[in-house]
N, C-alpha and C positions, 0 to 999 in steps of 0.2 A: 503493499500500498503505500501510496506517494506521502511526503509531509505534508501537513497540514501550512497552505500558504494563507498569507495576508491581503486582505486588498479592503480601501476604505472609501467613503466620501467625504470630501474636506471643504469645508465653508464656515459660514456664522451668520446669520444661527445656521445649525443645521437639524433641531432636533426633529423636523416635520417633515424630513426627507424620505420619499419612498422605496430611495434606490436600496436600503439595503434589503427591503421587501422584493422589488425584482430582480437584483443580481443574486442570492439566497437560490430562489426559485430556480433560476436558470443552471447555477450549478448542481443544484442537486438532482434533476433532470439530467442532465450530463452526468452527473457520475465524477465530477471534479471536489478534488479535496480541498477545496476553499475557504474561507473563513472571509466576510464583509460586512463591515459595519460604519455606524457614520462618526465622525471624530469634527470637533466642534475648535475651530483653529481660523485667527486674524490673520490678516500681511504681516507685522510683524513677528510672527511666529513658525513661518510658512518654511524659511531657510532651516531654521535648527531641525522643524520635524523632517523633510528631506533629507539631511543628514543622517537622523535615526533610522531612515527606510533604507539608506546608504550600507551603515553600518551592521545593520541587524540582518541583512542579506536574505531576506524570507518571505519579502513583497514580490507579487506579480503583481499588481495597479492600482491606482488612484482615480475616483474619479474626484472633480475639482469644480467647484460651483460660488457663487459669489461670496465674498469680492475679490476671491483667490484668479480668477482668471487670466486677468493679466500680466498680474506678480508673478505668476508661474513660471513665464516662458525665460528670462533671464536666468533662472535657476535650473536648468535642464541639460544634460549635453546634446542631446538634438533633437527637431523641429519636424515634426511632416512638414511636407507643402504646405499644407493647407492652414495648419497650424502657423507657421512663417509668416504666411500672406495674411492672417487677420491679426497676428500679432496676440492671441485668444487660445489658451488651453483649458480643455475640458476632460481632459484624459492623460492620464500618466502610465505609460508603460513601462515595467521593471524587470529587467533582466540582468542575468549574471555573468558576467565576464569570465575569459579563462584566469584571468590574476585574484579572482575571488571576488571581485569588488561589485558593484551593480551601476547597471545603464540604465539613465532615465531617457525616455524617448516622451516628448509632448504631441499628443495630437487633438484634434478637435472633430467628433462625432455630431456637435451639435448643429453642425450645414446641411450633414444629412438626416438627423431629426426632426428638422424642420419641415426640409422637401415632401420627405416622406409622410407627415401628418397633414400637410397642405394636397398633395394628390390623394389622399385618402379622401378628404374633405370636397374634393372634386375640383378643385383648382386645376385650371389648365394654363398652360403656355402664353406668355407675355401679359402678366397679368397688370392693372395700372395698381401700385403697393404704396403701403405708409407702415412706419416703424414710428413705433412711440416710446423713446427713449435712446440714449445714445453711449451705453455703456460695453462691456465684454459681450452682451446676447446679441444686442444690437448690430454688430460687425458679422457676426454667424448669419443673423438674418438679412443684411446686404448682401451675402456671398448663397447664400441660401436660392434668395430671388434672382439672383442671376441665374443661379441652374435652371431656373424657372422661366429666362429671357425674358424678365420685365421690361415691361417701357419704358417705367418711371418709377421711383423710388423717392418720396421726400420724407425725409425723418423730420419729427417733432423732439424739439426737446428744450429744456428751462434754460440750458448754459451751454450756448456753442462752442464756448473754447475748449470744454469738455468731451468732443462730440469730434475731433477733429480727425482723430484714428477713422470711424466710419467713413467721413468720406475720404480717406487716403484707400481705405479697402474698396470703396466703391470702385474706385478708380483702378486698382490694381484687377479686380474682376470683370471691370469694362461693362458698368451698368451707371448708370446717369443717374444721380442723385442731388436733392438738396436739402439744405437744413430752413424748418420751417419754425416759429415762436409756439411753446407747447398751448399757450393760453387761446390760441386760434383752433386748436386741433377739433375739439367739438362739432362746429360748422361744417368743419372741412371734410371729415373723415365719413361722412356718406359717398362723396364722389369717388370713393377706391374699393378697386375689386378683394383687395386684401389688405389687410390689417393687422400687421403682429403688435403684440404690447409688449415690452421686454420691460416692463417695469417690475419694482417688487413688490410681494404682496401689499392691496390696500393704496399702490405707489399713484392707482388711475381710478381712485372712488370718487374725489372731485369732478374729473372728466366723467366720469361713470353717468353724477348724477346730472351735469350738465347736457348731454347726451338726451338724457331721459325725459329733461325737460322740454327739449326742442320740439318733442314726438313728429321726428322724420322716418320717413321708413327708407331703410339702407338695401332693398329689395335683393335678399340673398347674397349678400357681401360678405367674405368669410374674414372673421374676426382669431386668428389664434394669440391666446393669452396665457403667456408661457410664467404666470402664476399659476399654483393647482390646490394652493392650501391657503387661507378658505377656499371652499369651491360648493356652488358656483359663484366667483367674485363678482362683486358690484359692475365692474365693467360686462363681463359676461352678461347678466341679468337684462343689462340695459340693452345690450346690442340685441339680443334674443326678442325682445320687449319692440324692438324697431325694425324685427322682419330679417332681424341676419340670421348666418349660418355661423354657428360658434364651435371653434377647436380649443378643447383643455390643452395647459401645458402637460397634463399627464401622458398626452399621446406623444408629444415632442419627447418628455421624459423616455418612455416605452422605446421610441424608434431609435433615441440616440443610444440608449442601454442596450438592444442589441448588436450594434456595432462594436461599442465597447467591450462586450463581450466575448465577443469572435478575437480581439486582439489581446484580452486578460489570458483567454483560455489557450491559446496558441505560444502566448510568454511564460503559461504557465508548464508548459509541456504538453499539451492536450493535442496539440497540431491544428488540425481544418476543423476538428468536432463539432464545433459553435456553427460552422457553417455548413456541414453537412445536415446537422439538425438543428437546422431554423425555423422548421417550421413548429417543432417540438418546442422551442423556445419561445416563441411569439406568445404560443398558445398556453404557458405554465406562467409566462409572465402577466400575461393579462388576466389571468384567473386571481394572480397574487394580489391585483390590485384593482379585481372588479370592473373590470373594462370587458364590454362586449366588440370583440374582435372584428365582429361582423358591421359593425357601426357604433364604434367607440364614440365619437364626438356626441351622439342624442345620448348614452348611454350614462354618458359623465355629466350632461345637464342635468340628468333624473336624478344625480345626487346617489 
Protein backbone atom coordinates (compact mmCIF):
# COMPACT_ATOMS: atom_id res chain seq x y z
CA UNK A 1 0.00 0.00 0.00
CA UNK A 2 1.25 3.48 -0.84
CA UNK A 3 2.04 5.87 2.02
CA UNK A 4 -0.67 8.43 2.73
CA UNK A 5 0.18 11.67 0.93
CA UNK A 6 -1.07 15.10 1.94
CA UNK A 7 -3.01 17.74 0.07
CA UNK A 8 -4.99 20.80 1.09
CA UNK A 9 -6.80 23.94 0.00
CA UNK A 10 -5.16 27.14 1.24
CA UNK A 11 -6.86 30.50 1.75
CA UNK A 12 -8.50 32.92 4.16
CA UNK A 13 -11.20 32.55 5.26
CA UNK A 14 -11.38 28.85 4.40
CA UNK A 15 -13.85 27.25 6.79
CA UNK A 16 -16.65 27.37 4.21
CA UNK A 17 -14.67 25.58 1.49
CA UNK A 18 -16.23 22.55 -0.16
CA UNK A 19 -12.93 21.53 -1.76
CA UNK A 20 -12.17 18.85 0.88
CA UNK A 21 -15.57 17.25 0.25
CA UNK A 22 -14.99 17.26 -3.51
CA UNK A 23 -11.41 16.03 -3.48
CA UNK A 24 -11.82 13.33 -0.85
CA UNK A 25 -14.78 11.88 -2.75
CA UNK A 26 -12.67 11.70 -5.91
CA UNK A 27 -9.69 10.06 -4.22
CA UNK A 28 -11.91 7.49 -2.54
CA UNK A 29 -13.45 6.35 -5.81
CA UNK A 30 -9.99 6.22 -7.41
CA UNK A 31 -8.45 4.32 -4.52
CA UNK A 32 -5.72 6.96 -4.13
CA UNK A 33 -4.06 7.02 -0.71
CA UNK A 34 -4.47 10.77 -0.30
CA UNK A 35 -5.65 13.02 2.49
CA UNK A 36 -7.02 16.49 1.70
CA UNK A 37 -7.87 19.21 4.23
CA UNK A 38 -8.50 22.96 4.46
CA UNK A 39 -5.78 25.18 5.95
CA UNK A 40 -6.38 28.83 6.84
CA UNK A 41 -3.39 30.85 5.61
CA UNK A 42 -2.95 34.54 4.87
CA UNK A 43 -0.44 36.08 2.47
CA UNK A 44 2.36 36.77 5.00
CA UNK A 45 2.30 33.12 6.10
CA UNK A 46 2.40 31.52 2.65
CA UNK A 47 6.18 31.44 2.09
CA UNK A 48 6.82 29.70 5.40
CA UNK A 49 4.08 27.17 4.73
CA UNK A 50 5.48 26.30 1.30
CA UNK A 51 8.88 25.90 2.94
CA UNK A 52 7.30 23.34 5.25
CA UNK A 53 5.83 21.50 2.26
CA UNK A 54 9.27 21.33 0.66
CA UNK A 55 10.85 19.99 3.85
CA UNK A 56 8.23 17.39 4.64
CA UNK A 57 8.25 15.90 1.15
CA UNK A 58 4.96 14.01 1.48
CA UNK A 59 2.65 16.42 -0.33
CA UNK A 60 1.08 15.77 -3.73
CA UNK A 61 -0.66 19.10 -4.26
CA UNK A 62 -2.33 22.25 -2.99
CA UNK A 63 -5.39 24.14 -4.10
CA UNK A 64 -5.02 27.91 -3.72
CA UNK A 65 -7.87 30.34 -3.22
CA UNK A 66 -8.17 34.00 -2.24
CA UNK A 67 -6.22 35.97 -1.21
CA UNK A 68 -3.23 33.82 -2.20
CA UNK A 69 -3.62 33.33 -5.96
CA UNK A 70 -1.31 36.15 -7.01
CA UNK A 71 1.04 35.91 -4.03
CA UNK A 72 1.87 32.26 -4.77
CA UNK A 73 3.27 33.02 -8.22
CA UNK A 74 6.68 34.25 -7.06
CA UNK A 75 7.16 31.45 -4.51
CA UNK A 76 7.16 28.48 -6.90
CA UNK A 77 9.80 26.68 -8.97
CA UNK A 78 7.85 26.63 -12.21
CA UNK A 79 4.62 27.92 -13.74
CA UNK A 80 2.46 26.37 -16.41
CA UNK A 81 2.00 28.57 -19.49
CA UNK A 82 -1.51 29.57 -18.44
CA UNK A 83 -0.46 30.42 -14.87
CA UNK A 84 2.47 32.46 -16.18
CA UNK A 85 0.25 34.36 -18.59
CA UNK A 86 -2.33 35.12 -15.91
CA UNK A 87 0.05 35.76 -13.03
CA UNK A 88 -2.42 33.78 -10.93
CA UNK A 89 -2.19 30.29 -9.45
CA UNK A 90 -5.00 28.15 -8.06
CA UNK A 91 -3.10 24.83 -8.17
CA UNK A 92 0.33 23.80 -6.88
CA UNK A 93 1.54 20.38 -7.98
CA UNK A 94 4.16 18.85 -5.67
CA UNK A 95 6.61 16.28 -7.04
CA UNK A 96 9.74 14.71 -5.62
CA UNK A 97 13.07 15.49 -7.24
CA UNK A 98 15.94 12.98 -7.69
CA UNK A 99 17.87 14.62 -4.85
CA UNK A 100 14.97 14.14 -2.42
CA UNK A 101 13.64 17.68 -2.64
CA UNK A 102 10.17 18.88 -3.60
CA UNK A 103 9.42 20.70 -6.85
CA UNK A 104 6.45 23.09 -6.78
CA UNK A 105 4.72 23.82 -10.09
CA UNK A 106 1.95 26.39 -10.28
CA UNK A 107 -1.01 25.94 -12.58
CA UNK A 108 -4.44 27.50 -13.05
CA UNK A 109 -7.49 25.30 -13.57
CA UNK A 110 -9.95 28.14 -12.86
CA UNK A 111 -9.98 28.99 -16.56
CA UNK A 112 -11.24 25.57 -17.62
CA UNK A 113 -13.61 25.53 -14.67
CA UNK A 114 -15.26 28.74 -15.87
CA UNK A 115 -15.35 27.60 -19.50
CA UNK A 116 -17.00 24.29 -18.68
CA UNK A 117 -19.52 25.84 -16.28
CA UNK A 118 -20.60 28.37 -18.92
CA UNK A 119 -20.76 25.79 -21.72
CA UNK A 120 -22.90 23.55 -19.52
CA UNK A 121 -25.29 26.49 -19.04
CA UNK A 122 -25.68 26.86 -22.79
CA UNK A 123 -23.33 29.79 -23.47
CA UNK A 124 -22.21 29.83 -27.07
CA UNK A 125 -19.22 31.43 -28.72
CA UNK A 126 -18.63 35.17 -29.06
CA UNK A 127 -20.72 36.38 -26.11
CA UNK A 128 -20.73 40.02 -25.05
CA UNK A 129 -19.48 39.69 -21.50
CA UNK A 130 -19.01 41.60 -18.25
CA UNK A 131 -16.87 40.83 -15.20
CA UNK A 132 -17.51 42.17 -11.73
CA UNK A 133 -14.27 42.75 -9.82
CA UNK A 134 -10.65 42.96 -10.90
CA UNK A 135 -8.74 40.50 -8.68
CA UNK A 136 -7.12 37.10 -9.13
CA UNK A 137 -10.25 35.31 -10.31
CA UNK A 138 -11.05 38.10 -12.76
CA UNK A 139 -7.93 37.34 -14.80
CA UNK A 140 -9.06 33.72 -15.08
CA UNK A 141 -12.48 34.94 -16.19
CA UNK A 142 -10.88 37.05 -18.93
CA UNK A 143 -8.90 34.04 -20.19
CA UNK A 144 -12.01 31.85 -20.12
CA UNK A 145 -14.00 34.41 -22.09
CA UNK A 146 -11.17 34.58 -24.60
CA UNK A 147 -11.51 30.81 -25.10
CA UNK A 148 -15.21 31.36 -25.78
CA UNK A 149 -14.34 34.03 -28.34
CA UNK A 150 -15.94 36.90 -26.43
CA UNK A 151 -16.57 39.85 -28.70
CA UNK A 152 -16.18 42.31 -25.84
CA UNK A 153 -15.38 42.20 -22.11
CA UNK A 154 -16.22 45.06 -19.76
CA UNK A 155 -14.72 44.84 -16.28
CA UNK A 156 -16.61 46.72 -13.58
CA UNK A 157 -14.25 47.72 -10.76
CA UNK A 158 -14.24 49.99 -7.73
CA UNK A 159 -10.52 50.75 -7.96
CA UNK A 160 -9.17 50.87 -11.53
CA UNK A 161 -5.56 50.99 -10.30
CA UNK A 162 -5.92 47.49 -8.86
CA UNK A 163 -7.28 46.07 -12.12
CA UNK A 164 -4.25 46.72 -14.32
CA UNK A 165 -3.41 43.00 -14.34
CA UNK A 166 -6.79 42.23 -15.88
CA UNK A 167 -6.12 44.50 -18.85
CA UNK A 168 -2.60 43.08 -19.23
CA UNK A 169 -3.98 39.53 -19.37
CA UNK A 170 -6.69 40.59 -21.82
CA UNK A 171 -3.98 41.86 -24.15
CA UNK A 172 -2.03 38.61 -23.81
CA UNK A 173 -5.05 36.45 -24.67
CA UNK A 174 -6.14 38.81 -27.46
CA UNK A 175 -9.53 39.87 -26.15
CA UNK A 176 -10.82 43.45 -26.17
CA UNK A 177 -11.40 44.55 -22.58
CA UNK A 178 -12.23 47.88 -20.97
CA UNK A 179 -12.70 49.06 -17.40
CA UNK A 180 -15.91 50.66 -16.18
CA UNK A 181 -16.93 52.14 -12.82
CA UNK A 182 -18.65 49.68 -10.52
CA UNK A 183 -21.25 52.29 -9.62
CA UNK A 184 -22.77 52.03 -13.09
CA UNK A 185 -22.95 48.23 -13.21
CA UNK A 186 -26.61 47.80 -12.22
CA UNK A 187 -27.89 49.80 -15.18
CA UNK A 188 -25.41 48.31 -17.67
CA UNK A 189 -25.53 44.57 -16.96
CA UNK A 190 -28.78 43.95 -18.79
CA UNK A 191 -26.98 44.50 -22.08
CA UNK A 192 -24.62 41.52 -21.76
CA UNK A 193 -24.95 37.86 -22.72
CA UNK A 194 -22.71 36.68 -19.87
CA UNK A 195 -21.86 38.25 -16.52
CA UNK A 196 -19.18 36.74 -14.24
CA UNK A 197 -19.05 37.99 -10.67
CA UNK A 198 -15.64 37.38 -9.12
CA UNK A 199 -16.54 39.23 -5.93
CA UNK A 200 -16.30 37.60 -2.48
CA UNK A 201 -19.42 36.46 -0.58
CA UNK A 202 -21.77 39.40 -0.01
CA UNK A 203 -19.52 41.61 -2.15
CA UNK A 204 -22.35 42.16 -4.64
CA UNK A 205 -25.25 42.48 -2.17
CA UNK A 206 -25.70 46.22 -2.76
CA UNK A 207 -25.55 45.68 -6.52
CA UNK A 208 -28.18 42.95 -6.20
CA UNK A 209 -30.50 45.39 -4.46
CA UNK A 210 -30.03 47.94 -7.22
CA UNK A 211 -30.74 45.34 -9.92
CA UNK A 212 -33.89 44.17 -8.17
CA UNK A 213 -35.09 47.74 -7.70
CA UNK A 214 -34.82 48.44 -11.42
CA UNK A 215 -37.17 45.56 -12.21
CA UNK A 216 -35.64 45.12 -15.67
CA UNK A 217 -35.65 41.79 -17.50
CA UNK A 218 -32.33 40.37 -18.66
CA UNK A 219 -33.89 37.88 -21.07
CA UNK A 220 -32.02 34.72 -20.14
CA UNK A 221 -28.55 36.26 -19.93
CA UNK A 222 -26.19 34.04 -17.92
CA UNK A 223 -24.74 35.05 -14.57
CA UNK A 224 -21.90 32.99 -13.09
CA UNK A 225 -21.40 33.98 -9.46
CA UNK A 226 -18.15 32.42 -8.26
CA UNK A 227 -19.21 32.88 -4.63
CA UNK A 228 -21.17 29.82 -3.52
CA UNK A 229 -21.61 30.21 0.23
CA UNK A 230 -24.16 31.33 1.21
CA UNK A 231 -26.26 30.20 -1.73
CA UNK A 232 -28.24 31.47 -3.45
CA UNK A 233 -26.39 34.75 -3.18
CA UNK A 234 -28.32 38.01 -3.20
CA UNK A 235 -26.98 38.68 -6.69
CA UNK A 236 -28.09 35.27 -7.98
CA UNK A 237 -31.58 35.75 -6.55
CA UNK A 238 -31.91 39.22 -8.07
CA UNK A 239 -30.68 37.97 -11.45
CA UNK A 240 -33.08 35.07 -11.52
CA UNK A 241 -35.87 37.44 -10.51
CA UNK A 242 -35.12 39.41 -13.67
CA UNK A 243 -35.54 36.32 -15.88
CA UNK A 244 -31.82 35.56 -16.09
CA UNK A 245 -30.03 32.20 -16.02
CA UNK A 246 -27.87 31.60 -12.97
CA UNK A 247 -24.78 29.39 -12.68
CA UNK A 248 -23.45 28.90 -9.15
CA UNK A 249 -19.81 29.14 -8.25
CA UNK A 250 -20.02 25.56 -7.02
CA UNK A 251 -20.07 24.49 -10.68
CA UNK A 252 -16.86 26.35 -11.41
CA UNK A 253 -15.41 24.74 -8.28
CA UNK A 254 -16.55 21.34 -9.52
CA UNK A 255 -15.07 21.61 -13.00
CA UNK A 256 -11.79 23.20 -11.94
CA UNK A 257 -11.54 20.55 -9.22
CA UNK A 258 -11.78 17.75 -11.78
CA UNK A 259 -8.77 19.22 -13.57
CA UNK A 260 -6.90 19.53 -10.27
CA UNK A 261 -7.60 15.91 -9.40
CA UNK A 262 -6.05 14.82 -12.70
CA UNK A 263 -2.88 16.78 -11.95
CA UNK A 264 -2.65 15.69 -8.32
CA UNK A 265 -3.29 12.01 -9.01
CA UNK A 266 -0.53 11.95 -11.60
CA UNK A 267 1.86 13.75 -9.24
CA UNK A 268 1.03 11.25 -6.51
CA UNK A 269 2.12 8.28 -8.59
CA UNK A 270 -1.18 7.06 -10.07
CA UNK A 271 -0.52 8.08 -13.66
CA UNK A 272 -3.55 8.91 -15.79
CA UNK A 273 -6.03 7.08 -13.56
CA UNK A 274 -8.18 10.18 -12.97
CA UNK A 275 -8.38 10.90 -16.68
CA UNK A 276 -9.33 7.31 -17.46
CA UNK A 277 -12.06 7.41 -14.80
CA UNK A 278 -13.14 11.01 -15.32
CA UNK A 279 -16.82 10.07 -15.53
CA UNK A 280 -16.68 8.36 -12.15
CA UNK A 281 -14.81 11.32 -10.66
CA UNK A 282 -17.40 13.82 -11.86
CA UNK A 283 -20.28 11.67 -10.64
CA UNK A 284 -18.96 11.24 -7.10
CA UNK A 285 -17.97 14.88 -6.85
CA UNK A 286 -21.48 15.94 -7.90
CA UNK A 287 -22.99 13.55 -5.37
CA UNK A 288 -20.68 14.82 -2.63
CA UNK A 289 -21.97 18.39 -2.91
CA UNK A 290 -25.55 17.64 -3.94
CA UNK A 291 -25.29 18.82 -7.53
CA UNK A 292 -27.42 17.29 -10.29
CA UNK A 293 -24.97 16.59 -13.09
CA UNK A 294 -27.74 16.73 -15.70
CA UNK A 295 -28.83 20.27 -14.80
CA UNK A 296 -26.59 21.58 -12.04
CA UNK A 297 -27.48 25.28 -12.12
CA UNK A 298 -31.18 24.60 -11.51
CA UNK A 299 -30.31 22.22 -8.69
CA UNK A 300 -28.10 24.87 -7.12
CA UNK A 301 -30.81 27.54 -7.18
CA UNK A 302 -33.16 25.09 -5.51
CA UNK A 303 -30.65 25.12 -2.65
